[in-house]
C-alpha positions as CSV (number, residue, x, y, z in Angstrom):
1,M,-17.6,-20.8,10.0
2,K,-14.5,-22.7,11.1
3,H,-14.4,-24.3,7.7
4,D,-14.6,-20.9,6.0
5,M,-11.6,-19.7,8.2
6,E,-9.6,-22.8,7.0
7,R,-10.5,-22.0,3.4
8,L,-9.4,-18.4,4.0
9,I,-6.1,-19.4,5.4
10,E,-5.5,-21.9,2.6
11,M,-6.3,-19.3,0.0
12,A,-4.0,-16.7,1.7
13,I,-1.1,-19.3,1.7
14,A,-1.7,-20.2,-1.9
15,I,-1.6,-16.5,-2.9
16,Q,1.5,-15.9,-0.7
17,Q,3.4,-18.8,-2.3
18,I,3.3,-16.9,-5.7
19,P,6.1,-14.3,-5.9
20,A,4.6,-10.8,-6.6
21,P,7.2,-8.0,-6.2
22,T,5.9,-4.6,-7.3
23,F,5.9,-4.4,-11.2
24,A,5.9,-8.3,-11.4
25,E,2.5,-9.3,-10.1
26,G,1.4,-11.1,-13.3
27,E,1.6,-14.7,-12.0
28,R,-0.3,-13.9,-8.9
29,A,-2.9,-11.9,-10.9
30,A,-3.4,-14.9,-13.2
31,F,-4.0,-17.2,-10.2
32,V,-6.5,-14.8,-8.6
33,R,-8.3,-14.5,-11.9
34,E,-8.6,-18.3,-12.2
35,Q,-10.0,-18.5,-8.7
36,L,-12.6,-15.7,-9.4
37,V,-13.7,-17.5,-12.6
38,A,-14.1,-20.7,-10.5
39,E,-16.3,-18.8,-8.1
40,K,-18.5,-18.0,-11.2
41,L,-18.4,-14.2,-10.7
42,N,-19.4,-11.9,-13.5
43,D,-17.2,-9.8,-15.8
44,V,-13.9,-11.3,-14.6
45,S,-11.0,-9.5,-16.4
46,V,-7.4,-8.5,-16.1
47,D,-6.2,-5.1,-17.4
48,Q,-2.8,-4.3,-19.0
49,M,-1.3,-3.5,-15.6
50,N,-2.5,-6.9,-14.1
51,N,-5.2,-5.4,-12.0
52,V,-7.9,-8.1,-11.6
53,F,-11.6,-7.2,-11.7
54,A,-14.7,-9.3,-10.9
55,R,-18.4,-8.3,-10.3
56,L,-20.5,-9.9,-7.6
57,P,-24.0,-9.1,-9.0
58,G,-26.6,-7.5,-6.8
59,K,-30.3,-7.3,-7.2
60,D,-30.3,-4.0,-9.0
61,A,-27.5,-3.2,-11.4
62,T,-28.6,0.5,-11.6
63,L,-27.6,1.2,-8.0
64,A,-24.2,2.7,-7.4
65,P,-21.8,-0.2,-6.8
66,L,-19.3,-0.8,-4.0
67,I,-15.6,-1.3,-4.8
68,V,-13.7,-3.7,-2.5
69,S,-10.0,-3.9,-3.3
70,A,-6.8,-5.4,-2.0
71,H,-3.3,-5.0,-3.4
72,L,-1.5,-8.0,-4.9
73,D,2.1,-6.8,-4.7
74,T,4.7,-7.4,-1.9
75,V,8.0,-5.8,-0.9
76,F,9.9,-9.0,-1.4
77,P,12.0,-9.8,-4.4
78,A,11.1,-12.9,-6.5
79,E,13.9,-15.0,-5.2
80,T,12.7,-14.7,-1.5
81,D,12.2,-18.0,0.4
82,L,8.4,-17.9,0.9
83,R,8.3,-20.9,3.2
84,V,5.3,-20.8,5.6
85,S,5.2,-22.2,9.2
86,R,2.5,-22.4,11.9
87,E,3.3,-21.9,15.6
88,N,1.3,-21.0,18.6
89,G,-1.7,-19.6,16.8
90,R,0.3,-17.7,14.2
91,I,1.1,-18.2,10.6
92,Y,4.6,-17.0,9.5
93,G,5.6,-16.2,6.0
94,P,6.9,-13.2,4.0
95,G,3.9,-11.2,2.7
96,I,1.3,-13.4,4.4
97,G,-0.4,-10.5,6.1
98,D,0.7,-7.7,3.7
99,N,-1.2,-8.5,1.7
100,S,-1.9,-12.1,0.8
101,L,-4.5,-12.3,3.5
102,G,-6.1,-9.1,2.3
103,V,-6.4,-10.5,-1.2
104,A,-7.7,-13.8,0.2
105,S,-10.4,-11.9,2.1
106,L,-12.0,-10.9,-1.3
107,F,-12.9,-14.6,-1.5
108,G,-13.8,-14.8,2.2
109,L,-16.3,-12.1,1.5
110,I,-17.8,-14.1,-1.4
111,W,-18.1,-17.2,0.8
112,S,-19.6,-15.3,3.7
113,L,-22.3,-13.7,1.7
114,R,-23.2,-16.8,-0.2
115,G,-23.1,-19.0,2.9
116,R,-25.9,-16.9,4.3
117,G,-27.8,-16.9,1.0
118,L,-27.4,-13.1,0.7
119,Q,-27.7,-11.2,-2.5
120,L,-26.9,-7.5,-1.9
121,P,-29.1,-4.7,-3.3
122,G,-26.3,-3.5,-5.6
123,D,-23.2,-4.8,-7.3
124,V,-19.9,-5.3,-5.5
125,W,-16.8,-5.0,-7.7
126,L,-13.9,-7.1,-6.3
127,V,-10.5,-5.8,-7.3
128,A,-7.0,-7.2,-6.8
129,N,-4.7,-4.3,-7.8
130,V,-1.0,-3.8,-8.4
131,G,1.6,-1.2,-7.4
132,E,0.7,-0.4,-3.8
133,E,4.2,-1.0,-2.4
134,G,7.5,0.8,-2.8
135,L,7.9,2.6,-6.1
136,G,4.6,1.3,-7.5
137,D,3.3,4.8,-6.7
138,L,-0.3,3.4,-6.4
139,R,-0.4,2.9,-10.1
140,G,-2.9,0.1,-9.9
141,M,-5.3,2.0,-7.7
142,K,-4.9,5.0,-10.0
143,A,-6.2,2.9,-12.8
144,V,-9.1,1.6,-10.7
145,V,-10.2,5.1,-9.7
146,E,-9.8,6.3,-13.3
147,R,-12.1,3.4,-14.4
148,F,-14.9,3.9,-11.7
149,G,-14.4,7.5,-10.8
150,S,-17.1,9.0,-8.6
151,S,-19.8,6.4,-9.6
152,P,-19.3,3.9,-6.7
153,R,-21.0,4.6,-3.4
154,A,-17.7,3.9,-1.7
155,Y,-14.2,2.4,-1.9
156,L,-13.4,-0.2,0.7
157,I,-9.7,-1.2,0.9
158,L,-8.7,-4.4,2.7
159,E,-5.4,-4.9,4.4
160,G,-4.4,-8.2,6.0
161,M,-3.0,-6.9,9.3
162,A,-5.1,-3.7,10.0
163,F,-7.8,-5.4,12.2
164,G,-9.2,-2.9,14.6
165,H,-8.2,0.1,12.6
166,V,-10.2,2.3,10.3
167,Y,-8.1,4.5,8.0
168,H,-10.0,7.5,6.9
169,R,-7.1,9.9,6.4
170,A,-4.5,9.6,3.7
171,I,-1.0,10.8,4.4
172,G,0.7,12.7,1.6
173,V,4.0,11.2,0.3
174,H,6.6,12.8,-1.9
175,R,9.7,10.8,-3.0
176,Y,12.9,12.0,-4.7
177,R,15.9,10.2,-6.2
178,I,18.7,12.8,-5.8
179,N,21.5,12.3,-8.3
180,V,25.0,13.8,-7.9
181,T,27.4,13.9,-10.8
182,C,31.0,15.1,-11.1
183,A,34.2,14.3,-13.0
184,G,35.5,11.8,-10.5
185,G,39.1,10.7,-10.5
186,H,41.9,9.0,-8.5
187,A,41.6,9.1,-4.7
188,W,45.3,10.0,-4.4
189,S,46.4,11.9,-7.5
190,D,43.1,13.8,-7.8
191,Y,42.6,14.4,-4.1
192,G,40.8,17.7,-3.5
193,K,38.5,17.4,-6.5
194,P,34.8,16.6,-5.9
195,S,33.6,13.1,-5.1
196,A,29.9,12.5,-5.8
197,V,29.7,10.3,-2.7
198,H,31.2,13.0,-0.5
199,E,28.8,15.6,-2.0
200,L,25.8,13.4,-1.6
201,T,26.5,12.4,2.0
202,S,27.0,16.0,3.0
203,L,23.7,16.8,1.4
204,A,22.0,13.9,3.1
205,S,23.4,15.1,6.5
206,Q,21.9,18.5,5.9
207,I,18.5,17.0,5.0
208,A,18.5,14.8,8.1
209,L,19.0,17.9,10.3
210,L,15.9,19.6,9.1
211,E,13.5,20.3,11.9
212,L,10.1,18.6,11.4
213,P,6.9,19.3,13.3
214,L,5.5,16.6,15.6
215,N,2.0,17.8,14.9
216,P,1.0,17.5,12.1
217,R,3.2,14.4,12.1
218,T,5.8,14.8,9.4
219,T,8.8,12.5,8.6
220,L,11.6,12.1,6.1
221,N,13.8,9.1,5.5
222,V,16.9,8.4,3.3
223,G,16.0,4.8,2.5
224,R,18.6,3.9,-0.1
225,I,22.0,5.2,-1.2
226,E,24.4,4.1,-3.8
227,G,27.4,5.3,-5.8
228,G,31.1,5.0,-6.6
229,T,33.1,2.2,-8.3
230,G,36.0,1.5,-5.9
231,V,37.6,2.4,-2.6
232,N,40.4,4.4,-4.2
233,V,38.1,6.2,-6.8
234,L,36.6,9.6,-6.5
235,A,33.0,8.8,-7.3
236,A,31.6,10.3,-10.5
237,H,28.0,9.5,-9.6
238,A,26.0,8.8,-6.5
239,S,22.3,8.8,-5.6
240,L,19.9,8.5,-2.8
241,D,16.1,7.8,-2.5
242,L,14.3,10.2,-0.1
243,D,10.9,9.6,1.3
244,M,9.0,12.6,2.8
245,R,5.6,12.4,4.4
246,S,3.1,14.5,6.3
247,E,-0.5,14.5,7.6
248,D,-0.8,18.0,6.2
249,S,-0.3,18.7,2.5
250,S,0.8,22.3,3.1
251,V,3.5,21.1,5.6
252,L,4.7,18.5,3.1
253,A,4.9,21.2,0.4
254,S,7.0,23.3,2.8
255,L,9.3,20.4,3.5
256,I,9.7,19.7,-0.2
257,L,10.6,23.4,-0.7
258,R,13.3,23.3,2.0
259,V,14.8,20.2,0.5
260,D,14.7,21.8,-3.0
261,E,16.7,24.8,-1.5
262,L,19.3,22.5,-0.1
263,I,19.6,20.7,-3.5
264,A,20.0,24.0,-5.3
265,S,22.7,25.2,-2.9
266,A,24.6,21.9,-3.4
267,N,25.2,22.7,-7.1
268,R,28.5,24.4,-7.8
269,P,31.1,24.3,-10.6
270,G,32.0,20.7,-11.3
271,V,29.1,19.3,-9.2
272,S,25.6,18.7,-10.6
273,V,22.8,17.8,-8.2
274,E,19.4,17.0,-9.5
275,A,16.2,15.6,-8.0
276,Q,13.9,13.2,-9.9
277,V,10.4,12.6,-8.6
278,I,9.9,8.8,-8.1
279,G,6.7,8.8,-6.2
280,Q,3.8,11.0,-5.2
281,R,0.9,9.9,-3.1
282,P,-1.7,12.6,-2.6
283,A,-3.3,13.4,0.7
284,G,-7.0,13.4,1.5
285,Q,-9.5,12.5,4.1
286,I,-13.2,12.2,5.0
287,P,-14.3,13.4,8.5
288,S,-14.6,11.0,11.4
289,N,-18.4,11.5,11.5
290,H,-18.8,10.5,7.8
291,P,-21.4,7.7,7.5
292,L,-18.9,5.4,5.9
293,V,-16.5,5.8,8.8
294,Q,-19.3,5.3,11.3
295,L,-20.4,2.1,9.5
296,A,-16.8,0.7,9.7
297,L,-16.7,1.5,13.4
298,Q,-20.1,-0.1,14.0
299,S,-19.1,-3.2,12.1
300,Y,-16.0,-3.7,14.3
301,R,-18.1,-2.9,17.4
302,E,-20.5,-5.6,16.7
303,Q,-17.6,-8.1,16.9
304,G,-16.7,-6.7,20.3
305,V,-13.9,-4.5,19.0
306,E,-13.5,-0.8,19.8
307,S,-11.5,0.3,16.8
308,N,-9.1,3.2,16.2
309,L,-9.4,6.0,13.6
310,I,-6.0,6.5,12.0
311,G,-4.3,7.8,8.9
312,G,-1.8,6.1,6.6
313,S,-0.4,5.8,3.2
314,T,-2.5,3.1,1.4
315,D,-4.5,2.6,-1.8
316,A,-7.2,4.8,-0.1
317,N,-5.0,7.8,-0.9
318,L,-6.3,7.9,-4.4
319,P,-10.1,8.0,-3.9
320,L,-9.7,10.2,-0.7
321,S,-7.6,12.7,-2.6
322,K,-10.4,13.1,-5.1
323,G,-13.1,13.5,-2.4
324,Y,-14.5,10.0,-2.9
325,P,-15.6,8.2,0.3
326,A,-13.1,5.5,1.2
327,V,-11.8,3.6,4.2
328,V,-9.4,0.9,5.0
329,M,-10.3,-2.1,7.2
330,G,-8.3,-5.1,8.3
331,I,-8.7,-8.9,8.7
332,T,-6.5,-9.8,11.6
333,T,-3.5,-8.7,13.7
334,G,0.1,-9.6,13.2
335,G,3.6,-8.3,13.1
336,G,6.9,-8.2,11.3
337,A,5.5,-6.6,8.2
338,H,8.0,-6.2,5.4
339,T,10.4,-8.6,7.1
340,L,11.1,-12.3,6.6
341,K,9.5,-13.0,10.0
342,E,6.1,-11.5,9.1
343,F,3.2,-13.3,10.8
344,V,-0.6,-13.1,11.2
345,N,-2.6,-14.2,14.2
346,V,-5.3,-16.8,13.4
347,E,-7.7,-16.1,16.2
348,P,-9.0,-12.7,15.2
349,M,-9.6,-13.7,11.5
350,Q,-13.2,-14.7,12.0
351,A,-14.1,-11.4,13.7
352,G,-12.2,-9.6,11.0
353,M,-14.1,-11.3,8.1
354,Q,-17.4,-10.8,9.9
355,S,-16.6,-7.1,10.4
356,V,-15.9,-6.7,6.7
357,A,-18.9,-8.7,5.6
358,G,-21.1,-6.6,7.9
359,M,-19.6,-3.4,6.5
360,V,-20.4,-4.5,3.0
361,E,-24.0,-5.3,3.8
362,R,-24.6,-2.0,5.6
363,V,-23.2,0.1,2.8
364,F,-26.3,-0.7,0.8
365,Q,-28.7,0.1,3.6
């Protein structure tokens, strides 16, 4: 088992060392494909988006299969220093936990099952998908769900740093890019005319002051803002990216409506304000007493872990929004996600992999 954990770590690092920003996952996808071919899996393929598919055959191909997926992409640009270090039982490196370890665990699952000489009753489709982060808008998982639809018995999503958590609720997300356009001009001679930057920041302030409920949890965030061409120029264009989330789809719809009203009121002669949808992640859930959720809890419990039921914005949003059974499980604990100081803890990895392997076995029982 110790040997398998070292193999898992080595695979995670090998994957992490290949840059894979959202929309540029091709090189990492090619590597994963090569490794799946080397494992002699069936039907290994890569689609036009760079989603990678492989089938671990079961005893009866007529049984409903299980989909096990992990996303390939990271939040880091291609030029990021991906150097890895080990210290005090931790492995540090950008993207090592989110989600290089998740992708590596697809191989860890293969090794675990084969190491015990197990052939499952039905097929398991292993998928390394694109577009989970940022503005990827779950495009990879959309293609996966379009391909398999309701035919699988379940969708199991793997995340590197979600050990001890079972995601069974999908948080709805709506993202806008708000653009402000006006004539612009000189900061001195045209003073008093509209500036797109002034108009946008005024609108952003009004959005930030919107009251949001604590329950269901609802959030908004202006994550990016840009505009203008010089310090002494009335800006002709400015834009911001707005992220809105809620555990309740009706509350999210109400928040979107309030933002739309603020946008509409910001329009006036000489000032054009428009919102462009740049991301939509649908909400959905299965109940906590659903057999799939209970299997995940049991699989953790057998490793001595009492896990938490939570919601989040993950690849599971897509199947859950369509009423298909899906959960997210994790391999280990860690911290610093989406930062250059991201790290994973080595010690829980064995229990994490055994939990996932146990989950996969039980799905067919």
